[in-house]
C-alpha positions in Angstrom: -31.4 -71.9 69.4 -33.2 -73.0 66.2 -33.6 -76.5 67.7 -35.4 -75.0 70.7 -37.8 -73.1 68.5 -38.6 -76.2 66.4 -38.8 -78.5 69.4 -41.2 -76.4 71.3 -43.7 -76.3 68.4 -43.6 -72.6 68.0 -42.4 -72.8 64.4 -45.9 -72.4 63.2 -46.3 -69.2 65.4 -43.1 -67.8 64.0 -44.2 -68.4 60.4 -47.6 -66.8 61.1 -46.0 -63.7 62.7 -43.6 -63.4 59.7 -46.5 -63.7 57.3 -48.6 -61.1 59.0 -45.7 -58.7 59.2 -45.0 -59.2 55.5 -48.6 -58.5 54.5 -48.6 -55.4 56.8 -45.5 -54.0 55.1 -46.8 -54.7 51.6 -50.1 -53.0 52.5 -48.3 -50.0 53.9 -46.2 -49.8 50.8 -49.2 -49.9 48.4 -51.2 -47.4 50.4 -48.4 -44.8 50.7 -47.2 -45.1 47.1 -48.6 -42.3 44.9 -50.2 -43.4 41.6 -47.9 -41.0 39.7 -44.9 -43.0 40.9 -46.1 -46.1 39.1 -46.7 -44.4 35.7 -44.4 -43.4 32.9 -43.5 -39.7 33.2 -45.3 -37.6 30.6 -43.4 -34.7 29.2 -45.8 -32.0 30.2 -43.8 -29.1 28.9 -44.0 -30.3 25.3 -40.3 -31.0 24.9 -40.9 -34.3 23.1 -43.4 -32.6 20.7 -40.9 -29.9 19.9 -38.3 -32.4 19.1 -40.7 -34.4 16.9 -41.6 -31.1 15.1 -38.0 -30.5 14.5 -37.4 -33.9 13.1 -40.5 -33.9 10.9 -39.7 -30.5 9.6 -36.5 -31.9 8.2 -38.4 -34.2 5.9 -38.2 -32.9 2.3 -41.3 -31.0 1.4 -42.8 -31.0 4.9 -42.1 -27.3 5.7 -43.1 -26.0 9.2 -44.7 -28.7 11.3 -46.8 -28.8 14.5 -47.9 -31.9 16.4 -50.3 -32.9 19.1 -49.7 -36.3 20.9 -52.6 -38.0 22.7 -51.8 -40.4 25.6 -54.1 -42.9 27.3 -54.4 -43.6 31.0 -51.3 -45.8 30.9 -49.2 -43.0 29.4 -49.0 -44.7 26.0 -49.3 -42.8 22.8 -52.6 -43.6 21.2 -52.8 -40.9 18.5 -50.9 -38.1 16.8 -52.2 -35.1 14.8 -49.6 -33.5 12.4 -50.1 -30.2 10.8 -47.5 -29.6 8.1 -47.1 -26.9 5.3 -46.5 -29.8 2.9 -49.3 -31.9 4.2 -51.3 -31.6 1.0 -48.7 -33.7 -0.9 -49.6 -37.4 -0.5 -45.9 -38.5 -0.6 -44.9 -36.0 2.2 -48.0 -37.0 4.2 -47.1 -40.7 3.9 -43.6 -40.0 5.0 -44.8 -38.0 8.0 -47.3 -40.7 8.9 -44.8 -43.5 8.7 -42.2 -41.6 10.7 -44.6 -40.9 13.6 -46.1 -44.4 13.4 -42.6 -46.0 13.6 -41.4 -43.7 16.4 -44.3 -44.4 18.7 -45.1 -47.9 17.6 -48.7 -47.1 16.8 -50.7 -48.0 13.7 -50.7 -45.6 10.8 -54.5 -45.2 11.3 -53.7 -43.5 14.6 -51.7 -40.7 12.8 -53.4 -38.0 10.7 -51.7 -35.4 8.7 -53.3 -32.1 7.8 -52.1 -29.3 5.5 -51.0 -26.3 7.5 -52.0 -22.9 6.2 -48.8 -21.1 5.2 -48.2 -17.9 7.0 -47.4 -14.9 4.8 
């Protein structure tokens, strides 16, 4: 059967048809794929931030901690704000900054620590 296809010169037509079909399938796949399906899933309920708060609160002197994590369009962490009761202590602030920087693989300049007002 293959010899008949090759001998009749229709091999070029067969390759052309397969190429067009492949391009059509690829275009259909791209057009029907949602953009969200190609991105990293962001934890929209704040579960990761709660876990981070729990871990950072365990650092000696940190006290109660709140965090806000900022993501870019590619769902990568670009900045973190930390509010900690012990944030006024430079040693504690340094530990918090280094911990967050290491966890998210971002520069320490993208992490800022503030002193959290202690509730009475």
